[in-house]
C-alpha positions as CSV (number, residue, x, y, z in Angstrom):
1,M,-62.3,-40.2,-61.1
2,K,-61.1,-41.0,-64.4
3,D,-61.7,-44.1,-66.4
4,L,-58.5,-46.1,-65.9
5,K,-59.2,-46.7,-70.0
6,E,-58.6,-43.3,-70.7
7,L,-54.9,-43.6,-69.4
8,E,-51.7,-44.7,-71.7
9,V,-48.3,-46.1,-71.2
10,W,-46.6,-46.1,-73.7
11,F,-44.7,-49.8,-74.0
12,I,-41.3,-48.5,-76.0
13,T,-39.2,-50.8,-77.2
14,G,-35.4,-50.3,-78.0
15,S,-33.0,-51.0,-80.6
16,Q,-30.0,-50.9,-83.0
17,H,-29.1,-50.0,-86.7
18,L,-26.2,-52.7,-86.5
19,Y,-28.9,-55.5,-87.1
20,G,-30.2,-54.4,-90.8
21,E,-33.6,-53.7,-91.7
22,E,-34.9,-57.4,-91.5
23,T,-34.2,-57.7,-88.0
24,L,-35.2,-54.6,-87.2
25,K,-38.8,-55.3,-88.7
26,L,-38.8,-58.6,-86.5
27,V,-38.6,-56.0,-83.6
28,A,-41.2,-54.5,-84.2
29,D,-43.7,-57.3,-84.7
30,H,-42.4,-58.8,-81.3
31,S,-42.8,-56.0,-79.5
32,M,-46.2,-54.9,-81.6
33,E,-47.3,-58.4,-80.1
34,I,-46.3,-57.7,-77.2
35,A,-48.0,-54.6,-76.2
36,Q,-51.1,-55.1,-78.0
37,S,-51.2,-58.3,-75.5
38,L,-51.0,-56.8,-72.1
39,D,-53.5,-53.9,-73.4
40,K,-55.9,-57.1,-74.2
41,D,-54.8,-58.5,-70.3
42,G,-57.6,-57.7,-68.1
43,K,-55.0,-57.6,-65.3
44,I,-53.6,-54.4,-66.6
45,P,-56.2,-51.2,-66.3
46,V,-54.5,-48.7,-68.5
47,K,-53.9,-48.7,-72.5
48,V,-50.9,-49.7,-73.5
49,V,-50.0,-48.5,-76.3
50,F,-46.9,-49.9,-79.4
51,K,-44.7,-46.9,-79.7
52,P,-42.3,-47.9,-83.1
53,T,-38.8,-49.5,-82.4
54,V,-36.2,-46.5,-81.2
55,T,-32.7,-46.7,-82.5
56,T,-30.7,-43.1,-82.3
57,P,-31.0,-40.7,-80.2
58,D,-32.5,-38.2,-81.6
59,K,-35.7,-40.7,-82.1
60,I,-35.7,-41.2,-78.5
61,Y,-35.4,-37.9,-77.3
62,E,-38.2,-37.2,-79.5
63,L,-40.0,-39.8,-78.4
64,I,-40.3,-39.3,-74.1
65,Q,-40.8,-35.7,-75.4
66,Q,-43.9,-36.7,-76.4
67,A,-44.6,-38.7,-73.6
68,N,-44.0,-35.9,-71.3
69,S,-46.4,-33.3,-73.2
70,D,-49.1,-36.3,-73.8
71,S,-51.8,-35.7,-70.6
72,N,-52.9,-39.1,-71.4
73,C,-49.7,-40.4,-71.1
74,V,-49.2,-41.4,-67.2
75,G,-45.8,-43.7,-68.2
76,I,-43.9,-45.5,-70.3
77,I,-42.6,-49.6,-70.1
78,A,-39.1,-50.2,-71.5
79,W,-37.7,-52.9,-73.3
80,M,-34.6,-53.6,-74.7
81,H,-35.4,-56.3,-77.7
82,T,-31.5,-56.4,-79.0
83,F,-28.5,-54.7,-77.6
84,S,-29.2,-51.1,-77.8
85,P,-26.2,-48.8,-76.1
86,A,-27.2,-47.3,-74.0
87,K,-25.6,-43.8,-74.3
88,M,-28.1,-43.6,-77.0
89,W,-30.9,-42.7,-74.5
90,I,-29.8,-40.3,-71.8
91,R,-30.5,-36.7,-73.4
92,G,-33.8,-38.2,-73.5
93,L,-33.9,-40.6,-70.2
94,N,-32.5,-36.8,-68.5
95,I,-36.2,-35.0,-69.4
96,L,-38.4,-37.9,-68.4
97,N,-40.4,-36.6,-66.4
98,K,-43.3,-39.3,-66.6
99,P,-43.1,-42.5,-64.7
100,L,-40.8,-45.5,-65.7
101,L,-40.8,-49.2,-65.8
102,H,-38.0,-51.8,-67.4
103,L,-39.7,-55.0,-68.6
104,H,-36.6,-57.1,-68.3
105,T,-38.5,-59.8,-70.8
106,Q,-37.5,-61.6,-74.0
107,F,-40.1,-62.3,-76.6
108,N,-39.5,-66.1,-76.9
109,R,-39.8,-68.1,-73.5
110,D,-37.6,-71.5,-74.1
111,I,-34.6,-71.6,-75.8
112,P,-35.4,-73.5,-79.1
113,W,-32.6,-76.1,-77.9
114,S,-32.8,-77.6,-81.3
115,E,-32.8,-74.7,-83.6
116,I,-30.7,-72.1,-82.0
117,D,-28.5,-70.2,-84.3
118,M,-26.3,-66.7,-83.7
119,N,-29.4,-65.2,-86.0
120,F,-31.3,-65.8,-83.7
121,M,-28.7,-64.6,-81.0
122,N,-28.8,-61.8,-82.5
123,L,-32.1,-61.0,-82.4
124,N,-32.8,-62.0,-78.7
125,Q,-30.7,-60.5,-76.5
126,S,-32.7,-59.2,-73.5
127,A,-30.8,-60.8,-71.2
128,H,-27.8,-58.5,-71.9
129,G,-29.5,-55.7,-73.8
130,D,-31.7,-54.6,-70.6
131,R,-28.5,-55.0,-68.7
132,E,-27.2,-52.2,-70.6
133,F,-30.0,-49.9,-70.1
134,G,-30.3,-51.1,-66.7
135,F,-26.7,-49.1,-65.5
136,I,-27.7,-46.1,-67.5
137,A,-30.5,-45.8,-65.8
138,S,-28.8,-46.8,-62.5
139,R,-25.8,-44.3,-63.3
140,M,-28.2,-41.4,-63.8
141,R,-29.9,-42.3,-60.6
142,L,-33.7,-42.5,-62.3
143,K,-36.5,-43.8,-60.2
144,R,-37.9,-46.3,-62.1
145,K,-39.6,-50.1,-61.1
146,V,-37.9,-53.1,-63.1
147,V,-40.0,-56.6,-63.7
148,T,-38.5,-59.6,-64.7
149,G,-40.2,-62.6,-65.7
150,Y,-42.2,-63.5,-68.9
151,W,-44.4,-61.2,-70.6
152,K,-47.1,-64.0,-70.2
153,D,-46.9,-64.5,-66.3
154,D,-49.2,-63.8,-64.3
155,S,-46.4,-62.2,-61.8
156,V,-45.4,-60.0,-64.6
157,L,-48.7,-58.7,-65.5
158,E,-49.6,-58.3,-61.5
159,Q,-46.6,-56.0,-61.2
160,I,-47.4,-53.9,-63.9
161,N,-51.2,-53.6,-63.1
162,T,-49.6,-52.7,-59.7
163,W,-47.2,-49.9,-61.0
164,S,-49.4,-48.8,-63.7
165,R,-51.8,-47.5,-61.2
166,A,-49.1,-45.8,-59.1
167,A,-48.4,-44.3,-62.1
168,A,-52.5,-42.6,-62.2
169,A,-52.7,-42.0,-59.1
170,W,-49.5,-39.5,-59.8
171,N,-50.8,-38.5,-63.1
172,D,-53.8,-37.8,-60.6
173,W,-51.8,-36.0,-58.5
174,Q,-50.3,-33.2,-61.3
175,G,-52.2,-30.5,-61.1
176,A,-54.7,-31.1,-58.5
177,K,-56.2,-29.4,-56.1
178,F,-57.4,-29.9,-52.7
179,V,-59.0,-26.8,-50.4
180,R,-58.6,-26.5,-46.6
181,F,-62.3,-25.2,-44.9
182,G,-60.5,-23.6,-41.8
183,D,-56.7,-23.9,-40.2
184,N,-55.5,-27.0,-39.1
185,M,-56.6,-28.2,-35.4
186,R,-54.6,-25.6,-33.3
187,Q,-51.7,-26.4,-31.9
188,V,-51.4,-30.2,-33.5
189,A,-47.8,-30.4,-34.9
190,V,-48.3,-34.0,-37.4
191,T,-51.2,-32.4,-39.3
192,E,-48.6,-29.3,-40.3
193,G,-45.9,-29.1,-43.2
194,D,-44.7,-27.4,-45.7
195,K,-47.2,-27.0,-48.5
196,V,-44.8,-25.2,-50.9
197,E,-42.6,-27.9,-50.7
198,A,-45.6,-30.4,-51.3
199,E,-46.8,-28.5,-54.5
200,M,-43.1,-28.4,-55.9
201,Q,-41.9,-32.2,-55.4
202,F,-46.0,-33.9,-55.6
203,G,-47.9,-31.6,-58.3
204,Y,-50.8,-30.6,-55.8
205,S,-51.9,-27.6,-54.6
206,V,-52.4,-26.8,-51.5
207,N,-55.0,-23.5,-50.4
208,T,-57.8,-22.4,-47.7
209,H,-60.9,-21.0,-48.3
210,G,-63.2,-19.7,-45.0
211,V,-66.2,-21.6,-44.2
212,G,-68.0,-18.7,-44.9
213,D,-67.4,-19.3,-48.8
214,L,-68.9,-22.8,-48.3
215,V,-71.8,-22.2,-46.4
216,E,-72.4,-19.0,-49.3
217,T,-72.8,-22.2,-51.4
218,I,-75.2,-25.1,-48.9
219,N,-77.3,-21.9,-48.6
220,K,-78.3,-21.7,-52.4
221,V,-79.8,-25.5,-51.9
222,S,-82.9,-25.7,-53.7
223,E,-85.1,-27.4,-51.3
224,E,-86.2,-29.7,-54.4
225,D,-82.4,-31.3,-54.2
226,L,-82.9,-31.4,-50.7
227,D,-85.8,-34.1,-51.2
228,A,-84.5,-35.9,-53.7
229,L,-80.8,-36.5,-51.4
230,C,-83.3,-37.3,-48.3
231,E,-84.9,-40.4,-50.2
232,E,-81.8,-41.0,-51.1
233,Y,-80.6,-41.7,-47.3
234,A,-84.1,-43.5,-46.8
235,A,-83.3,-45.6,-49.8
236,N,-79.8,-46.8,-49.3
237,Y,-79.2,-47.0,-45.6
238,V,-81.0,-48.4,-42.4
239,L,-82.6,-44.6,-41.5
240,A,-83.2,-44.5,-37.6
241,D,-86.8,-43.7,-37.0
242,S,-86.1,-40.0,-35.7
243,L,-84.6,-39.4,-38.9
244,K,-87.5,-40.3,-40.9
245,K,-89.5,-37.7,-42.6
246,G,-92.5,-36.4,-40.2
247,N,-90.5,-37.2,-37.1
248,E,-88.6,-35.7,-34.8
249,R,-84.6,-35.3,-36.3
250,H,-85.7,-34.9,-40.0
251,A,-84.9,-31.1,-40.2
252,S,-80.9,-32.8,-39.4
253,L,-81.0,-34.0,-41.4
254,R,-81.9,-31.9,-44.0
255,D,-79.4,-29.6,-42.6
256,A,-76.7,-32.7,-43.4
257,A,-77.9,-33.3,-46.8
258,K,-77.8,-29.2,-47.1
259,I,-73.9,-29.4,-46.2
260,E,-73.5,-32.5,-48.6
261,I,-74.7,-31.0,-51.6
262,G,-72.9,-27.6,-50.6
263,L,-69.6,-29.1,-50.7
264,R,-70.5,-31.3,-53.5
265,T,-71.0,-28.3,-55.1
266,F,-67.6,-25.9,-54.1
267,L,-65.7,-29.6,-54.9
268,K,-66.9,-29.4,-58.1
269,E,-67.4,-25.8,-59.3
270,G,-63.6,-25.3,-57.5
271,N,-62.4,-28.4,-59.5
272,Y,-60.8,-29.9,-56.1
273,K,-60.2,-33.3,-55.4
274,G,-60.5,-33.4,-51.9
275,F,-60.7,-31.2,-48.9
276,T,-60.2,-30.6,-44.7
277,D,-62.4,-28.8,-42.2
278,T,-62.3,-28.7,-38.7
279,F,-64.6,-29.0,-36.0
280,E,-62.8,-25.2,-34.5
281,D,-63.7,-23.7,-37.2
282,L,-67.6,-24.7,-38.2
283,H,-69.4,-20.9,-38.3
284,G,-72.8,-20.8,-40.0
285,L,-72.7,-24.4,-40.3
286,Q,-75.9,-26.2,-38.6
287,Q,-73.2,-29.1,-37.6
288,L,-70.2,-30.9,-38.3
289,P,-70.1,-32.4,-42.1
290,G,-70.2,-36.1,-41.5
291,I,-72.6,-38.5,-43.5
292,A,-71.7,-35.5,-46.0
293,V,-67.5,-36.4,-45.4
294,Q,-68.2,-39.7,-46.0
295,R,-70.3,-40.5,-49.2
296,L,-68.2,-38.0,-50.7
297,M,-64.8,-39.9,-49.7
298,A,-66.7,-42.7,-51.5
299,E,-67.6,-40.9,-54.8
300,G,-63.6,-40.5,-54.8
301,Y,-62.9,-37.4,-53.3
302,G,-60.0,-37.2,-50.1
303,F,-60.3,-36.3,-47.3
304,G,-58.8,-35.1,-44.1
305,A,-59.7,-34.1,-40.8
306,E,-58.2,-31.1,-38.5
307,G,-56.8,-29.3,-41.9
308,D,-54.7,-32.8,-42.5
309,W,-54.5,-32.1,-46.1
310,K,-51.6,-34.4,-46.6
311,T,-53.7,-37.4,-45.9
312,A,-56.7,-35.9,-47.5
313,A,-54.2,-35.9,-51.0
314,L,-53.3,-40.0,-49.9
315,V,-56.5,-40.7,-49.5
316,R,-57.2,-39.4,-52.9
317,A,-54.1,-41.1,-54.8
318,M,-55.4,-44.4,-53.5
319,K,-58.8,-44.5,-54.2
320,V,-57.3,-43.6,-57.9
321,M,-54.9,-46.3,-57.4
322,A,-57.2,-49.2,-56.3
323,T,-60.3,-47.5,-59.3
324,G,-62.4,-51.1,-59.6
325,L,-61.3,-53.3,-57.4
326,K,-63.1,-55.2,-54.4
327,G,-63.4,-53.1,-51.1
328,G,-62.6,-49.7,-50.1
329,N,-60.8,-46.8,-48.9
330,S,-60.8,-44.2,-46.2
331,F,-59.3,-41.4,-44.1
332,M,-58.6,-43.7,-40.5
333,E,-57.6,-43.0,-37.4
334,D,-56.0,-45.4,-34.4
335,Y,-58.3,-44.6,-31.4
336,T,-58.4,-46.8,-28.7
337,Y,-56.3,-49.8,-28.0
338,H,-57.5,-53.7,-26.5
339,F,-54.4,-55.2,-24.9
340,E,-56.1,-58.1,-23.8
341,P,-53.2,-60.9,-23.2
342,N,-53.1,-62.9,-26.7
343,N,-55.3,-60.9,-28.2
344,K,-54.6,-57.2,-28.4
345,M,-56.1,-55.3,-30.9
346,V,-56.6,-51.2,-32.2
347,L,-60.0,-50.1,-32.6
348,G,-59.7,-47.2,-35.3
349,A,-62.7,-44.7,-36.4
350,H,-63.5,-40.9,-35.7
351,M,-65.7,-38.3,-34.7
352,L,-67.9,-39.2,-37.9
353,E,-65.6,-39.8,-41.3
354,I,-64.9,-42.9,-42.1
355,C,-66.2,-43.7,-45.7
356,E,-68.5,-46.2,-46.5
357,S,-66.8,-47.3,-49.4
358,I,-64.8,-50.5,-46.5
359,A,-68.8,-50.8,-44.2
360,D,-69.6,-54.4,-44.1
361,G,-73.1,-54.6,-45.2
362,K,-75.6,-51.5,-45.0
363,P,-74.8,-48.8,-43.1
364,S,-77.1,-47.3,-40.8
365,C,-77.8,-43.9,-40.7
366,E,-78.2,-41.9,-37.3
367,I,-77.5,-38.7,-35.2
368,H,-76.0,-39.1,-31.9
369,P,-74.2,-35.3,-29.8
370,L,-70.7,-35.2,-31.1
371,G,-69.5,-33.7,-27.1
372,I,-66.9,-31.5,-29.2
373,G,-67.6,-29.1,-32.1
374,G,-70.0,-26.5,-30.2
375,K,-72.8,-27.3,-33.0
376,E,-75.9,-29.1,-33.5
377,D,-75.8,-33.3,-33.2
378,P,-74.3,-34.3,-36.1
379,V,-76.0,-37.3,-39.1
380,R,-73.9,-39.9,-39.5
381,L,-73.6,-43.3,-40.7
382,V,-72.9,-46.4,-38.4
383,F,-70.7,-49.8,-39.7
384,D,-68.5,-52.2,-38.5
385,V,-65.7,-53.0,-41.5
386,A,-65.4,-56.7,-42.6
387,A,-62.6,-58.8,-41.6
388,G,-59.1,-59.8,-43.8
389,P,-55.6,-58.2,-45.1
390,A,-55.8,-54.6,-45.1
391,L,-52.7,-51.6,-44.3
392,N,-52.5,-47.9,-42.6
393,A,-50.4,-45.7,-44.8
394,S,-49.8,-42.3,-43.8
395,I,-47.5,-39.5,-45.1
396,I,-45.5,-37.2,-42.7
397,D,-43.9,-34.3,-43.2
398,M,-39.9,-35.0,-41.6
399,G,-38.5,-31.3,-42.2
400,N,-36.0,-32.3,-45.1
401,R,-37.9,-35.2,-47.3
402,F,-41.6,-36.9,-46.7
403,R,-41.9,-40.3,-45.8
404,L,-44.4,-42.8,-46.4
405,L,-44.5,-45.5,-43.8
406,V,-47.2,-48.3,-44.0
407,N,-48.1,-51.1,-41.7
408,E,-49.8,-53.9,-42.8
409,V,-52.7,-55.6,-40.6
410,E,-54.9,-58.0,-39.8
411,A,-59.2,-56.7,-39.8
412,I,-61.0,-59.1,-36.8
413,K,-64.5,-59.5,-37.1
414,P,-65.7,-57.3,-33.7
415,P,-66.1,-60.3,-31.1
416,H,-68.5,-58.2,-29.2
417,P,-71.8,-56.0,-30.4
418,L,-70.8,-52.2,-29.9
419,P,-74.5,-50.9,-29.3
420,N,-73.2,-47.4,-27.6
421,L,-70.2,-46.6,-30.3
422,P,-72.1,-44.3,-33.1
423,V,-69.7,-43.7,-35.3
424,A,-68.2,-46.6,-38.2
425,R,-65.6,-48.2,-36.7
426,V,-63.1,-51.0,-37.9
427,L,-61.0,-53.4,-35.2
428,W,-57.2,-54.5,-36.5
429,K,-54.5,-56.0,-35.0
430,P,-51.3,-54.4,-36.6
431,Y,-47.9,-56.9,-37.8
432,P,-45.3,-58.5,-36.6
433,D,-47.5,-57.7,-33.6
434,M,-49.0,-55.0,-31.6
435,Q,-46.2,-54.1,-29.3
436,S,-43.6,-53.9,-32.6
437,G,-46.3,-52.3,-34.5
438,C,-47.4,-49.7,-32.3
439,T,-43.6,-48.9,-31.5
440,A,-41.7,-48.8,-34.6
441,W,-45.2,-46.3,-35.7
442,I,-43.8,-44.6,-33.4
443,L,-40.8,-44.1,-33.9
444,A,-41.1,-43.6,-37.2
445,G,-42.9,-40.9,-36.6
446,G,-46.3,-41.7,-38.2
447,A,-49.3,-39.8,-37.8
448,H,-53.1,-40.5,-35.7
449,H,-54.6,-40.1,-39.2
450,T,-54.4,-42.7,-42.0
451,C,-55.5,-43.9,-45.3
452,Y,-56.5,-47.2,-44.3
453,S,-57.3,-49.9,-47.6
454,Q,-58.7,-53.0,-47.9
455,N,-57.1,-54.1,-51.3
456,L,-53.8,-52.4,-51.9
457,N,-50.9,-54.2,-50.6
458,R,-47.3,-53.0,-50.1
459,E,-46.4,-52.8,-53.3
460,Y,-48.6,-50.6,-55.0
461,L,-47.6,-48.0,-51.8
462,E,-44.2,-48.7,-52.6
463,D,-44.5,-48.3,-56.5
464,F,-45.5,-44.9,-55.5
465,A,-43.2,-43.6,-52.8
466,T,-40.7,-44.4,-55.9
467,I,-42.7,-42.5,-58.4
468,A,-42.9,-39.4,-56.1
469,G,-39.9,-39.4,-54.4
470,L,-41.1,-40.1,-51.1
471,E,-38.8,-42.2,-48.5
472,F,-40.5,-45.3,-47.6
473,I,-40.9,-47.4,-44.8
474,L,-42.6,-50.7,-44.3
475,I,-44.3,-52.4,-41.1
476,S,-44.6,-55.5,-41.9
477,K,-45.1,-59.7,-40.6
478,Q,-41.4,-59.6,-41.2
479,T,-40.8,-56.6,-39.2
480,N,-36.9,-56.7,-36.7
481,M,-37.2,-53.8,-34.5
482,Y,-33.3,-53.8,-34.3
483,D,-33.7,-53.9,-38.5
484,F,-36.3,-51.4,-38.2
485,K,-34.5,-48.8,-35.5
486,N,-31.3,-48.8,-38.0
487,E,-33.1,-48.2,-41.1
488,L,-34.3,-45.5,-39.3
489,R,-30.7,-44.5,-38.7
490,W,-29.1,-44.8,-42.5
491,N,-32.3,-43.2,-43.9
492,E,-31.5,-39.6,-41.3
493,L,-28.1,-40.0,-42.3
494,S,-28.9,-40.8,-46.3
495,T,-30.8,-37.4,-46.7
496,R,-28.4,-35.0,-45.0
């Protein structure tokens, strides 16, 4: 994945010629100071690039044209230092195809009580200049984020950080390619979806390759590369004795390594950002990819099992958003429940494919029977996941729109060992409680596949949904089932 510091958001300030050149010079100086301060702040992961003050419809249009065509620009921050008549912005905003953040701030923090005069008032007009801009953005039904507060405040900086990460993930989707090895699991509904509509709305494409195409690449892997990767496994994980060199299952480890190298090669050569597979289509593979998928996800690739391309794309987007943050993001599935009174929990796992980025401690590398797929026993990483706040997110195709559903959860340290469960796994308690959280998820049509995140909160996903034009539904501590049901009804009516 790209270093986010290679990406830019453009800081654009609006004004007009009414106030004279001296005022405009101060506007430019103040705008540059704010932009440079934001750029240097460690909370914001992208470059913040100052742009000259725009004062006419033509200048606004030209600058937005430039932003649209600059591949490094992932969004614009707009601020009205003075009053900038908003009809000037219509033509430019009509063509804007980058995410928009409206920063409602002012250069000075405090009113200079003993010195304030009309010159000061003419210069520092953000209080109503931003309202003029806000009106035209609302009148034009623009999707945008509004951040209000003093530009040095931590809360303001954190909101800009969140939005810029969402904008970077959206930028990553534009022109992205996701490959499906085989189709999705037969007769399954929720992993289906309209790939044409997704490409039109989200900018990424999804296409299928037969597993034979992947096998052809896998079969070209050299023995030297296999030796090196098996040594890497031994160094990075607690390797089961049977998998060690010279022991009875070492050949299976080499088969798993061969799949990983072949998969990585195929993805790199095709410039893919994520992939899916299915245990129902493994022709030519010795085993279902386990450790290969886990490690490729840890490198930043999106993944969805059973052909679930929507989740693969979401996993990729959330990994981009979280670049550099402590913790991880992984493909996940709600697997089984614990209904103990006053201690209800969900056990999340999958057959094999949980990303090691969310592991608590050093994973063990093991081999066990799978029971489905009809292939040899697959190699996988086994680990628990740390306790703490987290969330599950799912994109679902509702037919007339895509919905992003998010459930805030609290991960729990397993109260007992799980010696006979040979997969990566995590326990969590859904908010607002087990009964309400699971009921709300089902009422909203949430999938059994999700992206589980340790380092993104609801605001990241809400900002991303705004940029992407996704319906956003949140299940949180504050969720009330009566209101939740009404929200679903109202959303359905508003999208007919």
